[in-house]
Structure formats: C-alpha cells, structure tokens
C-alpha positions in Angstrom: 114.3 123.8 113.6 115.5 126.5 111.2 112.5 128.8 111.9 110.0 126.1 110.9 107.4 124.8 113.3 105.8 121.4 113.5 102.3 121.1 115.0 101.0 117.7 116.1 97.3 117.2 115.7 95.5 114.4 117.6 91.7 114.5 117.6 89.6 112.6 120.1 88.4 110.0 117.6 91.9 109.4 116.1 94.2 109.5 119.1 97.7 108.3 119.0 98.4 104.7 119.4 101.8 103.5 120.8 103.3 107.0 120.9 102.6 107.8 117.2 100.5 110.6 115.9 99.8 112.9 113.0 101.9 116.0 112.2 101.1 118.8 109.9 103.9 121.1 108.8 103.1 124.5 107.1 99.6 123.1 106.4 100.8 121.8 103.0 102.2 118.5 104.2 100.7 115.9 106.6 102.8 113.0 107.9 101.2 109.9 109.3 103.8 107.7 111.0 103.4 104.4 112.8 99.7 103.8 111.8 98.3 100.4 112.4 94.8 99.1 112.9 92.5 101.1 115.1 92.1 97.9 117.2 95.8 96.8 117.7 94.7 93.2 118.5 93.4 92.8 114.9 94.3 89.3 113.9 94.0 87.6 110.5 96.1 87.2 107.4 98.8 89.6 106.4 96.4 91.0 103.8 93.7 91.6 106.4 96.0 93.3 108.9 97.5 95.5 106.1 94.1 96.4 104.8 93.0 97.4 108.4 96.1 99.6 108.8 95.6 101.3 105.5 92.0 102.0 106.4 93.3 103.7 109.5 95.6 105.8 107.3 92.6 106.8 105.2 90.7 107.8 108.4 93.6 109.8 109.7 94.1 111.5 106.3 90.5 112.5 106.2 90.7 113.9 109.7 93.7 116.0 108.6 91.7 117.3 105.6 93.3 115.3 102.8 92.1 112.3 100.8 93.8 109.1 99.9 94.4 110.5 96.4 96.7 113.1 98.1 99.0 110.4 99.6 102.4 110.4 98.0 104.0 107.3 99.6 103.3 104.5 102.0 105.8 102.0 103.5 104.5 98.8 105.1 106.8 96.9 107.5 106.1 93.3 108.6 107.4 91.4 111.5 107.3 88.0 109.8 109.3 88.4 106.6 108.9 84.8 105.6 105.1 84.9 105.9 103.3 84.6 102.6 99.5 84.8 103.1 
C-alpha cells in the first residue's frame, strides 16, 4: 500500500454489521462504509430508515472522535428506486 497503513477500529458498542466497519488512515481521515441502522430489521418509511442509518453514522463518527460537522460526504443507496415515501 505504498508505505501507508490502514487501521480498522471496531469498538464493542459499535461493532461491524454485515462485514463493514470503520477505518482511520493517518488519524486525519475516517471512513464509515456500509452503515445502516443499528437494528438491521428497522422497518418504516424510506425517511425513517434513512434517518436511522444516518444516526448510526453520527454514533460511529463520535466513537472515532469526529463530529457530524466534520463529515465531508455521504451517499445513500436504496433498494427500491421507485419508492417515494
């Protein structure tokens, strides 16, 4: 990896779900990939599910020592493109 190291942090309270976790590289950047609600069976509207997933991102960011104001970009994927609720 060109002399750069990547360390994966997974605390007890924010363990990886579905093989995804949190990575910090050079302690200046933190990457949160594949985050979804802490309770994967969360049901409800698209808005409720997205809100729950973003709340998890906020929790994971806090555990990594950064706040939501430090987040540069988010991408939300849905499985039902035609859904409009």
